[in-house]
N, C-alpha and C positions, 0 to 999 in steps of 0.2 A: 503492499498501500502507500509506502513510503517512497518506493521508486516512481510513482506514479503522481506522489500529490500536486507537483509544481504544475502539471498538466488540468487539474480541475477545471472543469469547466472550458478547456480551450477549443474542444471540439462545437461545441456551441456559437462560441466568438470567432471557429472559423468559417462558421456557417453564415455568418451573420458577414462576418467581414466580406466573404466572397456575395451574396447577395450586395452590400452595397459596392463592392467594387463593378459588379456589373450595372448596377442602376447608375453608379458614377460614369460607364465607359460609357451608353447609352443618352445621359445628357450634357455631358462636356460639349466643346463648343468642337466643330470639326476641327481647326487646328489644334486644338490640346490633343484629339486623337487621329493624330494624323499615323498611317500605317504604319510601322514596325517592325521591321526583321532583323531579327538576330540569330548567328549561326552558335551552337551549344556545342564545344566538345565535351566528350568525355573519357571520364578514367574508365568507367567499367561499360563492359558491355549490355547490352539494351535486353538481352534474354538472360544476364544474369539475376537471381532473385534480389528482392529490397533493392541491393546498390542501383543495379540496373532499372529493372521496372518503376522505380519509383522516380526517376529523371523522365520517362515516358508519360506516367502521371502527372506531373507535376506541368511538363508542357502542354498535354490536352487541357488540364485545370485552366492555364494563363488562355490558351486560344478561347474556349467558351466562354470562358467568363468573359472576356475583354470584346465579344463580339467579332472575333477574328481579326483586330486592331492590332493586337499585339502576339507574333509567333515567336517562337524560339525554336528554332530545327535542331533534332539530336543528330549529333552525328558519332558514330561508334570510335571507339580508340584507335587512333592511329588512322583513320579516316583525312583529319585535318592538322592534328599533332598526336607525337606519341601519349602516351597513357600518365607515364609518369613528367609528363613538359610543358603543363597549363602555363604554369606561374608566367614565365617568358611571351609567350604565344598573348595572352590574354594582357599584361604588362605594356606589348606591342602594340598591340589593336590586333593582330592579326587574326585573331575570334572575338567576339564580343566578351564570351561568358563562359565558363567551365564547369562541368558537374565532377567535383574533385573532391581532394580533402587536404588539410593544412599536412597531414603526417607524410603527402607524396612531396613538401619543399623543403622537408628540413637539410637539406642540403644547402641550402641556401641559409634559415634561419632555425637551428634545432629548438630555440624556443617555441617555433608553432606548434611540436608536436602535446603542447600543454591543451590546445585548441581543441585536439581529435579526441586524444586518450591518454591514458595515463596509469602506468605501471601500479597496482594496488588502489586503486581509485576509486572515487565515488559510484555510487548506483547514479542512475540517470536523472532522478528528482534533485538533486544536489549538485552535480555537474551543471545542467540546466540552467538553475537558481546561480551560480558563479559566473556563467557566461552571460547570459541573459540581465542579469540585475544584481552581481556582484563585479561587475568590471571588468571581468573577464574578456567578453569579444570589444571593450574597448582597447583593450591592450593591443589582440589580434589587427583591430583598424590602425592604431598606431604604425602598425608595420607595414603593411599594405598599403597605407598612402604613402610610404617614400616610394612605390611602386608605382603608381599608377593607378590602382587596385582599389575594389570594396568588395568584401562578401557577407554573405548572408548561409546562416544555417540552413542546409537545405532535408536533412533526413537524419533519423536516430536507429542506434541499434543498442541490444542488450550486451549481457555476455557471451564472448564469444569462448570457441575449444582453446587449448593451448596448445596443442602442435598435433600434428601426423605422423607417423614413424614407422618406417621399415620394420623395424624391431622390437620389440618390448624394452623399455628402457627401465632400470629397475628402480634406481634413483639418480638426480639430479649429476653424479660423479660420472655417472655412463654418457654425459651428453657432451665430455670432453671430444675435441674432436672432428665433430660431426659438423656438415657443412646445411647449413638451413635455412631457405627463407625467413626473414622475420622482416615484422612491421615496427615503425617507430622507435618508442623508449624503449621498449622489451628487447630489439633488438641489441643495444647496449645493455642489458643487463642478462643477455645470456655470452652476449661476446664475453662477460667477467667470468664465466664458465667453461670458457674453454671453448663453443662455437664460434666457426665462421658465418659469418651471414651475407644474404642479399638481399637488394629490396629487390622483388618482380611484379610485373603487374602480372593480374589476376588471369590471364589467357598464356602468360611465358610460363605458368607455375609447372602445370602436368607437365610440358615435355621435357623441363627441368627434371623432374621427378626418375619419370621415364628413361632419361638417358644417363640416370647416376648424376647428374650435374650438382644438385642436392640431395641428401640423405631424407631431410623431413621438409616440413613444411608448417609452419602458420596460416592460415587466412582470415576466415572468421566463424560462421555458424554452420550447422550440418549443412542445411536447408543449401547455401551455398555452397558449400565441400563439396556435398555430393553431386552438385548440376558441375563441379568443373572434374569429379571424376577420381577426385585423390584417393577413395576407397577401394581403387582396383588394383592399388599399386603399395600404398601404406595402409595397415591392416590395424594397428596402435592408437586411437585416438584419447585424449589426454585431456583431462578436466582438472579445475577449470580454469578459466582463463582471466590468470591472476592480470596479466597485462593488459585487458582488456574488455573491464568489467561494465563499460561505456563507452559507445563511442559516435561521434557527431563527425558529417561532415559538410560540405559548402557549396554555394553556387557561388562561383569567383567571377568577380565582371570585373570588365575595364571602368572607368570611374569617371571617364569625360565622356562614355558612350553612357552610362547611367546618368550622368548629370543633364543630358540630352533629352531625358523622358519626362511626359507629361507626371502632374504628381498622383494622377487615379493611376499608369502604368505603373509607378512606382510600390504603389502603396498595393496595387493586385498584385506584384511578384511577394510582395513581402507577407501578405495573407498566404498566398497560395502555398510559399512555404514555411509558414508555420503549419500548416494541415498535412504538408508531408513526414516534416520532423516527427508528430503524434502517431499520422497514419503507418507509415515505415517501421514504429516503434511498436506499436502497438501488433503490428501484421507479425512479425521477427518474433515477437513473445507465443505468438498465438501459434507458429507454425513448428517447431523446433522439435517438440515432446514427440510428435509423428513420424517425422525425418530422423530423430533418435531410433526410434521403432525400425526403419526401413533398414537403418545404418546396421543393428543390431541381430534383424531377421532374416534380409534379406540378401545383405552384401558381408555381414559373417565378422563385422568390425566389433573387435573387443577393444569397449567403454572401458580405458584407467582413469584414475584419481592421482594425484603427487600426493605423496604421505605429507604429512602437518610440518613435517623435519624439510623433506624438502621445500614447501611454501617458505619456512623460514629463511631457507637459502636463496631462495629466489628472493624475499624483500629485503636479504641483507644487503646482495647484492644490488639490489636497486638505491638501497639508501646510496649506498660506495657511488654510485653514476651521478644521484643526486648532487650529494657533494664537488664533488669533484668536474661536474660541468658547470653548477653555479661557481666553481672558485677561477674557472679561468674564461667564462665568458658571462660579461656584465648585463646581456640582455637575456640570458637563461635566469640568472639571475632574478634579475628583477621581476620575473613572470612566475617563477618558483615560487618565491616569498610571497608574491601576492595572492598566489592559490591554496599556499599551505595554511598564510593569515586566515582568508575564506573559510578552509576546513577546519580550522580552529573554531571559529567562530560558532559556525554551522554544527558542530557536535553539541552545541549547549540545548540545540534546538532537540537535534539530530539521535542521542545517545539517550534523552530521555522518552523518544518513543520506541526505542527500539524494542522488541518484543523476545526477551530471553529462551522463553516456557519450551519446553518439546511441544510442539503442536502433535494431536492428533492423526494416523494417516487413515 
């Protein structure tokens, strides 16, 4: 219940907002509602559950609600821009927008990882509270403004799996020497444990597993991982997703193009994205248990859980990464300190609401 607290009433607000957006689009002067056609590159394929399908739903909502006066045309990864290279393309104006994640821009600014997911981080309610109302997204916007960019959260998902492995890993000590696809700050954590990591786009992971370029991978949730075929090669799937307890992605926009939009079109994009955040989060939570049953029963995947000792080892490595990155990168430290201070304050509320009793199953 705590995880959805921040979204209480959001669905009603979204419906009202979309209705207002449609009304505005029909009543604004013709000049204000000039037809706008944007290219929207994507880091995620249109058939990838949740991550890609949410993009199509968003663009359809915008087109319909605007009466056709605003259209963001979806382009598959690589059609206009390589999946991991939206930052420069949108900054330069090669495309007006991109359906992507801050985690794909961390080669430029490691601190951007905080705006998508954080190891041992909060559930979605607390995370969005920091981003939307606690000043988190303002820090992100300060970074993007330097490059002529603006962004809005585009979708959210719940906890991910911890990884797919070809062979059973009996403890974290056995990770040493492995080659693994890994995302975000979690990659730096497993590097501390002797793992060699690569960041690969979704479509590149299966071929890398198949050819033995990597020994293991994490990507996302059972619905998506099954669609990508990881179970065909790696039969051991580990939980919990300590590295991504909640994740949020973004619509990255060229700021000059954004500024050209009418106020009605700007509001419509923001309202449609608010709907997308909640819709995608609820969708991912609704579909994972059936996907896990399919993994176990049809694909004979062995679902494993890290021991408490293993999780403590991961957490210690995360705290080491946090300290080291903060010591050498002032921007990383600024964002980390802000995030940690918010979590400390949130605990006054969050811990008082935590149910510690054993549930009846």
